[in-house]
C-alpha positions in Angstrom: 174.9 138.7 215.3 175.6 142.3 215.6 172.7 144.6 213.7 173.8 148.1 212.8 169.8 150.0 212.8 170.1 153.5 211.5 167.8 156.0 212.4 166.5 154.6 215.6 164.9 157.6 216.7 162.7 157.9 213.8 159.7 156.0 213.0 160.4 152.6 211.4 163.7 152.9 213.3 162.3 153.1 216.4 159.6 150.3 216.0 162.5 147.9 214.3 164.5 148.3 218.0 162.3 146.0 219.9 162.3 143.5 217.0 165.7 143.5 216.1 166.5 142.3 219.5 165.3 139.1 218.7 167.6 138.6 216.8 170.7 139.8 217.6 172.5 142.6 219.5 171.2 146.1 218.3 173.6 149.2 218.1 171.9 152.2 217.3 173.8 154.7 215.6 173.0 158.2 216.3 173.6 161.7 213.7 176.7 162.3 215.6 178.3 158.8 215.7 176.7 158.2 211.9 176.0 161.2 209.9 174.5 160.5 206.3 175.0 163.9 205.1 178.5 162.9 205.6 179.4 160.0 203.6 182.8 160.3 203.7 182.7 159.7 207.7 180.5 156.4 207.2 183.3 153.6 206.3 185.2 154.6 210.0 182.4 154.2 212.2 180.9 150.9 210.4 185.0 150.0 210.4 184.6 150.5 214.5 181.3 149.0 215.1 181.8 145.7 212.9 178.3 144.7 211.8 176.9 141.5 211.0 174.1 143.1 209.7 173.2 146.5 208.6 169.4 147.9 208.7 169.2 151.0 207.2 165.5 152.8 207.4 167.4 156.4 208.0 166.4 159.4 204.7 166.0 162.9 204.3 162.0 162.9 204.5 160.9 166.4 204.0 159.6 166.1 200.6 158.4 169.5 199.6 162.0 171.1 201.1 164.2 168.5 198.8 162.9 170.5 196.0 165.0 173.4 197.5 167.8 171.1 198.9 168.3 168.6 196.5 171.9 168.4 197.1 171.0 167.1 200.8 168.7 164.8 199.6 170.5 163.2 197.5 173.5 162.9 200.0 171.8 161.3 202.5 169.3 158.9 200.3 171.6 158.2 197.5 175.3 158.6 198.0 175.2 157.6 201.7 173.3 153.9 201.0 175.6 153.6 198.5 178.9 153.9 201.0 176.8 151.7 203.3 176.3 148.8 200.4 180.3 149.4 199.4 181.5 148.7 202.5 178.7 145.4 203.6 179.5 144.3 199.9 183.2 144.1 200.2 183.1 142.4 203.6 179.6 140.1 202.4 177.7 141.5 204.9 173.7 141.8 204.2 171.8 145.4 203.9 168.5 146.1 204.3 167.5 149.5 203.1 164.2 151.4 202.8 162.9 153.0 199.8 159.2 154.2 198.5 156.5 154.3 196.7 157.2 157.9 195.4 159.8 156.1 192.6 157.0 155.4 191.1 155.1 158.0 188.8 151.6 157.5 190.2 149.9 156.3 186.3 146.8 154.0 186.1 145.4 152.2 189.5 147.0 148.8 189.5 149.0 147.8 192.3 153.0 148.4 191.2 155.0 145.7 191.4 158.6 145.4 192.3 159.8 145.2 188.8 157.7 148.0 187.3 158.9 150.8 185.2 159.9 153.9 187.7 159.9 157.5 187.4 159.9 159.4 190.0 158.1 163.1 190.3 159.8 165.3 192.9 163.2 165.4 193.9 162.9 163.1 197.1 161.5 160.6 194.9 164.6 160.5 193.0 166.9 160.7 195.5 165.2 157.4 197.1 165.6 155.6 193.7 169.2 156.6 193.4 169.8 155.0 196.5 167.9 151.8 195.4 170.4 151.8 192.7 174.0 152.8 194.6 173.1 149.9 196.9 172.4 147.5 193.8 175.4 148.8 192.7 177.5 147.7 195.6 176.9 144.2 194.2 176.3 143.2 198.2 173.8 140.6 200.0 170.7 143.5 199.8 167.1 143.6 200.5 165.6 146.9 199.9 162.0 147.1 201.2 159.5 149.9 199.8 156.6 151.0 201.3 154.3 153.5 201.5 152.9 156.4 203.7 154.0 155.4 206.5 152.4 156.5 210.5 152.5 155.8 213.9 151.6 156.8 217.2 155.0 158.9 218.1 156.7 161.4 215.9 155.9 163.5 212.3 153.5 162.1 210.5 149.8 162.3 208.7 148.5 160.3 211.7 149.5 163.0 214.1 148.5 165.9 211.7 145.0 165.0 211.6 144.5 164.4 215.3 146.4 167.9 215.9 144.5 169.7 213.1 141.1 168.0 214.3 141.4 169.9 217.4 141.9 173.1 216.2 139.6 173.2 213.2 136.2 172.9 212.2 136.6 171.8 209.2 139.4 169.4 206.9 140.3 170.0 203.0 142.0 166.8 202.7 143.1 165.1 199.3 140.5 162.5 198.2 142.4 161.6 194.4 145.0 160.0 195.5 145.4 156.1 197.0 147.7 153.7 198.7 148.2 151.8 201.9 148.7 153.4 205.1 151.6 151.2 206.9 152.2 151.9 210.8 156.0 151.5 211.3 154.9 148.7 213.7 153.6 146.2 210.7 156.6 147.3 208.4 159.1 145.9 211.9 156.8 142.9 212.0 157.4 142.0 208.4 161.0 142.6 208.6 160.6 140.7 212.2 159.9 138.1 209.7 162.3 138.2 207.3 165.3 138.4 209.4 163.9 135.6 211.5 162.7 132.8 208.8 164.5 129.3 209.6 166.5 127.7 206.8 168.1 129.9 204.1 170.5 131.8 204.8 169.7 135.9 204.8 171.8 136.2 201.4 170.3 133.3 200.2 166.5 135.1 201.0 167.2 138.4 199.4 168.7 136.7 196.4 165.1 134.8 195.7 163.2 138.3 196.1 166.0 139.7 193.5 167.0 141.7 196.1 163.7 144.3 195.8 160.3 143.6 198.1 157.1 145.7 198.7 156.2 146.0 202.4 153.2 148.1 202.9 149.6 147.1 204.3 146.8 145.1 202.3 143.5 147.0 201.1 143.8 150.8 200.2 142.5 154.1 200.6 142.6 158.0 199.8 144.5 160.4 202.2 140.8 161.8 202.4 139.4 158.6 203.9 142.5 158.3 205.8 141.2 161.0 207.8 138.1 160.6 208.0 138.9 156.7 209.9 141.5 158.5 211.9 138.7 160.9 213.4 136.2 158.4 213.8 138.8 156.3 215.6 139.6 159.1 218.0 136.2 160.2 218.5 135.3 156.4 219.3 137.5 157.0 222.1 136.8 159.7 223.5 139.3 162.3 222.5 137.4 165.4 222.2 137.7 167.6 218.7 136.3 170.5 217.1 136.2 169.7 213.3 132.9 168.7 212.1 133.5 167.9 208.7 135.9 166.4 206.6 135.5 167.3 203.2 137.0 165.5 200.0 139.1 167.9 197.7 141.5 167.4 194.4 145.2 167.2 194.3 144.9 170.4 192.1 143.0 172.3 195.1 146.1 171.7 197.4 148.8 172.3 196.2 152.1 171.1 196.8 156.1 172.2 196.0 156.7 168.1 195.2 154.4 166.5 192.7 152.9 163.6 194.8 152.1 160.2 193.0 148.0 159.4 192.4 148.4 155.6 192.6 150.7 154.7 195.6 149.2 151.3 195.9 151.9 148.1 196.3 151.4 144.8 195.2 152.6 142.4 197.9 152.6 138.9 196.6 156.6 138.8 196.1 156.1 139.0 200.0 154.0 136.7 200.4 155.6 134.0 197.5 159.5 134.9 199.2 158.8 135.1 202.2 155.8 134.0 203.7 154.4 137.1 205.1 150.9 138.5 204.8 150.4 142.2 206.1 147.1 143.1 208.2 144.1 145.4 206.9 145.5 148.9 206.8 142.5 150.4 209.0 142.9 147.1 211.4 146.6 148.1 211.9 145.2 151.8 212.4 143.6 150.3 215.3 146.5 149.6 217.2 148.2 153.0 216.7 145.2 154.8 217.3 145.0 153.1 220.9 148.1 154.4 221.7 147.7 157.9 220.5 144.2 158.5 222.1 146.0 157.8 225.5 147.9 160.3 225.1 145.8 163.0 223.7 143.1 162.2 226.4 146.2 162.5 229.4 147.4 165.9 227.7 
């Protein structure tokens, strides 16, 4: 099987490289070859690569900047996935596309099920929801994977930001009234590997059994403040030196951002287990694996 992987230099894409290699020949297309901001050029590139499976974690993810770059966010997150989906559908080729908890309005405290009503609060969330709709409209075999609070030991993310700030500041003030499950890129990749590698039914049949949509996140929940506390404590336990003394809990209203974030990013994982037989690791246990990698890097700086 020939697998096209977009966004291979990103967090999820990078984690997927090794996992997908066990399922087939992975073709990674960088921005020079497959520029999602230029959707009209995508079909020609797909014709040249001729994949048997498309995995698309690439996205515009600058949540606040998207408020000022709406056209670009929608080209990359909505129009381009639609082009991928239409090309794949015309050939019966399965497509795995990634989305986000930001398609919800964050109301309540119950974990979001796949069929719950959406209501994005930001341009980023709206663009990702439009991407989901474009993939569905393609009509081909597809699986949209919604995930939340993605991080890794590499790249630009909350884990690395907290690690940097903890060495620069005496106090960190972190939002404590937004809740979700920090989900490592490696955990997402492992789940995708399980979805693809299952024996028996075809990918198209498995995707259809999930209604073309499934939540993939770590189990359990915390706040951004709880996540930051766990990061600092974990790195200190690994002998990484810091200047920070306190990690203070604040309200979201005390840390205004251009784009509004959902207060409730909890995702229900029932369908992931029922359809694919996959149970994800608890968020704090998965974090330890990334802290092991990051601590080694920081101690050598």
